[in-house]
Wavefront OBJ file of the C-alpha trace (Angstrom):
o trace
v 53.101 63.231 46.928
v 50.822 63.875 43.940
v 50.513 61.095 41.393
v 50.566 62.221 37.784
v 48.176 60.803 35.232
v 49.508 58.230 32.756
v 50.791 59.895 29.585
v 48.737 59.955 26.410
v 49.339 56.991 24.097
v 52.334 57.366 21.793
v 50.276 56.257 18.803
v 46.648 56.395 17.769
v 43.795 54.051 17.029
v 42.092 54.835 13.727
v 38.391 54.044 13.631
v 36.827 52.993 10.341
v 33.077 52.495 10.127
v 31.600 49.877 7.806
v 27.823 50.482 7.711
v 26.940 47.338 5.784
v 24.439 44.552 6.417
v 23.742 43.344 2.901
v 25.215 39.905 3.622
v 23.205 39.292 6.780
v 21.199 36.096 6.537
v 18.235 36.892 8.762
v 17.773 40.489 9.885
v 19.145 43.763 8.566
v 20.028 46.664 10.831
v 23.718 46.106 11.621
v 24.521 48.866 9.115
v 23.444 51.266 11.866
v 26.062 49.833 14.233
v 28.980 52.203 13.489
v 26.872 55.309 14.110
v 25.565 53.907 17.400
v 29.056 52.972 18.608
v 30.356 56.446 17.780
v 27.372 58.004 19.570
v 28.129 56.014 22.714
v 31.929 56.199 22.588
v 32.211 59.440 24.531
v 28.785 59.437 26.114
v 28.683 61.827 29.080
v 27.473 59.074 31.425
v 30.906 57.427 31.233
v 34.474 58.606 30.680
v 37.273 57.942 28.234
v 39.564 55.947 30.540
v 40.063 52.210 30.130
v 40.526 49.692 32.900
v 44.283 49.625 32.259
v 44.671 53.370 32.652
v 44.742 54.447 29.006
v 42.890 57.699 28.332
v 41.281 57.351 24.928
v 40.089 60.926 25.225
v 43.645 62.263 25.208
v 44.441 64.394 22.151
v 45.413 62.157 19.251
v 44.538 58.860 20.964
v 41.666 58.134 18.566
v 41.374 59.255 14.978
v 38.304 58.718 12.819
v 38.683 57.795 9.158
v 34.947 58.010 8.526
v 32.885 55.301 6.865
v 33.426 53.009 3.917
v 30.937 53.782 1.157
v 28.905 50.597 0.858
v 26.848 49.355 -2.057
v 26.285 45.898 -3.489
v 28.177 43.002 -1.848
v 31.032 42.758 -4.356
v 31.718 46.503 -4.551
v 31.488 46.770 -0.763
v 34.091 44.039 -0.252
v 36.398 45.828 -2.683
v 35.819 49.177 -0.961
v 36.523 47.693 2.487
v 39.738 46.062 1.317
v 40.901 49.273 -0.348
v 40.092 51.441 2.693
v 41.830 49.149 5.179
v 44.820 48.681 2.869
v 45.184 52.464 2.641
v 45.180 52.806 6.432
v 47.803 50.096 6.797
v 49.986 51.712 4.140
v 49.801 54.899 6.239
v 50.996 52.918 9.286
v 47.668 53.454 11.040
v 46.336 51.054 13.666
v 42.856 50.305 12.302
v 39.802 49.468 14.396
v 36.752 48.611 12.320
v 33.148 49.104 13.436
v 30.604 46.849 11.724
v 28.330 46.091 10.109
v 27.578 42.427 9.722
v 30.384 39.897 10.125
v 30.935 39.470 6.392
v 33.106 42.609 6.556
v 35.872 40.698 8.332
v 36.841 38.752 5.204
v 37.994 41.754 3.115
v 39.574 43.239 6.238
v 41.685 40.120 6.696
v 42.683 40.225 3.037
v 44.166 43.665 3.692
v 46.003 42.535 6.811
v 47.271 39.443 5.007
v 48.754 41.602 2.256
v 50.509 43.751 4.851
v 51.715 41.127 7.334
v 51.346 37.771 5.628
v 49.078 35.262 7.370
v 47.950 36.661 10.725
v 46.708 35.067 13.912
v 42.991 35.601 14.502
v 41.150 35.558 17.817
v 37.435 35.256 17.126
v 34.668 35.855 19.706
v 31.283 34.615 18.489
v 28.300 32.391 19.132
v 28.691 31.134 15.569
v 31.692 29.593 13.844
v 31.314 31.609 10.609
v 32.948 28.698 8.807
v 30.185 27.773 6.376
v 31.396 27.035 2.878
v 28.250 28.881 1.839
v 24.939 29.816 3.403
v 21.880 29.715 1.172
v 24.179 29.763 -1.838
v 26.127 32.822 -0.692
v 29.858 32.177 -0.188
v 30.326 35.709 1.177
v 27.556 35.617 3.760
v 28.245 36.817 7.292
v 28.261 33.106 8.125
v 31.323 32.498 5.903
v 34.099 35.104 6.462
v 36.539 32.879 8.338
v 36.153 30.069 5.796
v 37.060 32.468 2.983
v 40.033 33.920 4.855
v 41.364 30.459 5.698
v 40.994 29.328 2.090
v 42.917 32.387 0.902
v 45.787 31.606 3.275
v 45.335 34.866 5.165
v 45.113 33.175 8.578
v 48.060 31.584 10.352
v 46.183 30.440 13.466
v 42.493 30.792 14.284
v 41.225 30.547 17.862
v 37.487 30.800 18.441
v 35.823 31.570 21.784
v 32.161 31.220 22.720
v 30.925 28.978 19.899
v 27.664 27.133 20.581
v 26.033 26.538 17.193
v 28.319 24.176 15.260
v 26.702 21.804 12.795
v 28.360 18.834 11.097
v 29.596 20.893 8.138
v 31.273 23.456 10.349
v 32.903 20.779 12.488
v 34.336 19.373 9.277
v 35.740 22.825 8.483
v 37.312 22.991 11.948
v 39.097 19.720 11.264
v 40.063 20.722 7.726
v 41.703 24.002 8.768
v 42.962 23.021 12.222
v 40.868 25.633 14.012
v 41.265 25.838 17.804
v 37.839 26.166 19.391
v 36.779 26.897 22.966
v 33.111 25.973 22.837
v 30.711 27.257 25.468
v 29.954 23.710 26.622
v 33.641 23.479 27.643
v 33.924 26.952 29.187
v 35.732 26.976 32.541
v 36.924 30.589 32.548
v 38.858 32.977 30.357
v 41.965 31.307 28.919
v 45.416 32.880 28.943
v 46.094 32.739 25.215
v 49.456 33.626 23.701
v 50.090 34.394 20.035
v 53.391 34.548 18.189
v 53.253 37.194 15.484
v 50.611 39.754 14.474
v 47.171 39.179 15.992
v 43.790 40.358 14.679
v 40.772 40.279 16.989
v 37.235 40.019 15.619
v 34.409 40.299 18.124
v 30.818 39.486 17.238
v 28.573 40.832 19.988
v 26.359 37.744 19.905
v 29.125 35.927 21.769
v 27.285 37.365 24.785
v 24.294 36.042 26.685
v 21.520 37.822 24.746
v 19.934 39.560 27.720
v 23.161 41.458 28.337
v 23.138 43.008 24.863
v 19.622 43.175 23.372
v 20.812 44.819 20.164
v 21.492 41.556 18.347
v 19.876 40.225 15.192
v 21.035 36.650 15.804
v 20.864 36.045 19.584
v 21.970 32.655 20.878
v 21.290 31.736 24.542
v 24.070 30.275 26.655
v 26.728 32.891 26.007
v 29.430 34.725 27.894
v 29.076 37.633 30.271
v 30.574 41.021 29.486
v 33.167 40.481 32.219
v 34.179 37.066 30.852
v 34.844 38.566 27.423
v 36.833 41.375 29.040
v 38.880 38.873 31.023
v 39.743 37.034 27.818
v 40.763 40.327 26.164
v 42.854 41.344 29.152
v 44.625 37.989 29.389
v 45.581 37.563 25.741
v 49.281 37.939 24.998
v 50.474 39.060 21.603
v 50.731 42.111 19.366
v 47.228 43.146 18.337
v 47.570 44.925 14.999
v 43.877 45.386 14.283
v 40.387 44.592 15.487
v 36.714 44.813 14.713
v 33.484 44.812 16.708
v 30.536 43.714 14.591
v 26.840 42.788 14.527
v 25.491 45.535 16.790
v 21.910 45.994 15.640
v 20.286 49.087 17.171
v 16.911 48.081 15.723
v 16.493 45.702 18.641
v 17.462 48.053 21.467
v 15.996 51.528 21.932
v 18.213 52.087 24.981
v 21.959 52.856 24.952
v 22.783 49.556 26.700
v 23.915 47.550 23.684
v 25.887 50.465 22.271
v 27.642 50.936 25.596
v 28.509 47.228 25.740
v 30.019 47.491 22.253
v 31.954 50.598 23.318
v 33.312 48.816 26.387
v 34.866 46.176 24.129
v 36.153 48.828 21.721
v 37.819 50.706 24.591
v 39.464 47.691 26.209
v 40.659 46.275 22.879
v 41.978 49.688 21.900
v 43.886 49.891 25.179
v 45.459 46.492 24.496
v 46.408 47.629 20.992
v 48.085 50.737 22.404
v 49.894 48.967 25.223
l 1 2 3 4 5 6 7 8 9 10 11 12 13 14 15 16 17 18 19 20 21 22 23 24 25 26 27 28 29 30 31 32 33 34 35 36 37 38 39 40 41 42 43 44 45 46 47 48 49 50 51 52 53 54 55 56 57 58 59 60 61 62 63 64 65 66 67 68 69 70 71 72 73 74 75 76 77 78 79 80 81 82 83 84 85 86 87 88 89 90 91 92 93 94 95 96 97 98 99 100 101 102 103 104 105 106 107 108 109 110 111 112 113 114 115 116 117 118 119 120 121 122 123 124 125 126 127 128 129 130 131 132 133 134 135 136 137 138 139 140 141 142 143 144 145 146 147 148 149 150 151 152 153 154 155 156 157 158 159 160 161 162 163 164 165 166 167 168 169 170 171 172 173 174 175 176 177 178 179 180 181 182 183 184 185 186 187 188 189 190 191 192 193 194 195 196 197 198 199 200 201 202 203 204 205 206 207 208 209 210 211 212 213 214 215 216 217 218 219 220 221 222 223 224 225 226 227 228 229 230 231 232 233 234 235 236 237 238 239 240 241 242 243 244 245 246 247 248 249 250 251 252 253 254 255 256 257 258 259 260 261 262 263 264 265 266 267 268 269 270 271 272 273
């Protein structure tokens, strides 16, 4: 008996690039991330199938909405919010490619307007909960603090954190953030979320040697497989996602881009399931 291939997804993932790194605190270069992820997405060395049997190369499985036109920080935030809001009004399922992590704040504003406060699952080495960094309240170190203040987040769960300072721990307590720090890591949790879920994945959640294309590497991180296990085990309706902070300046090989693509593919499969 011949087994037929799984059918193409009934709906599509819409990719939106955000080539912006103007709010990065240390090194620029993440603005080149969207182009590198697109270049690696259907690289001939791999294929379009995900581990759960979803063919992202099937006609209509992935649409590309192009890139947000980025400028100064304020106009870029407004442009991101407008672009994501437009996609949501069109009933698209948006997947954003960063860019530095500051882009997640205006994204969450758009999702909050559509769904009300959303659940957020955040993979990162850093908490991104600073009230401000070097006087900048919209730094890539601050997006979750801004979204929480605006009431756009119902529940925030962070995985992989290993750089908290006293101020950020105070923010965790203030906002009731659930944190799985690396010092407490015992394996991928089986997380369950009630209501719409947004996933934001900063590539520096990884052990740096596994993904050299990082501007802000932090030793002691997760493996690629551990992140995938956490993605695979999460339960809830994922309505949107981003993968951010890929910095091709620090990796002349395709390795880091392929790691980013692996997360894009497996998250996209979860969003389509």
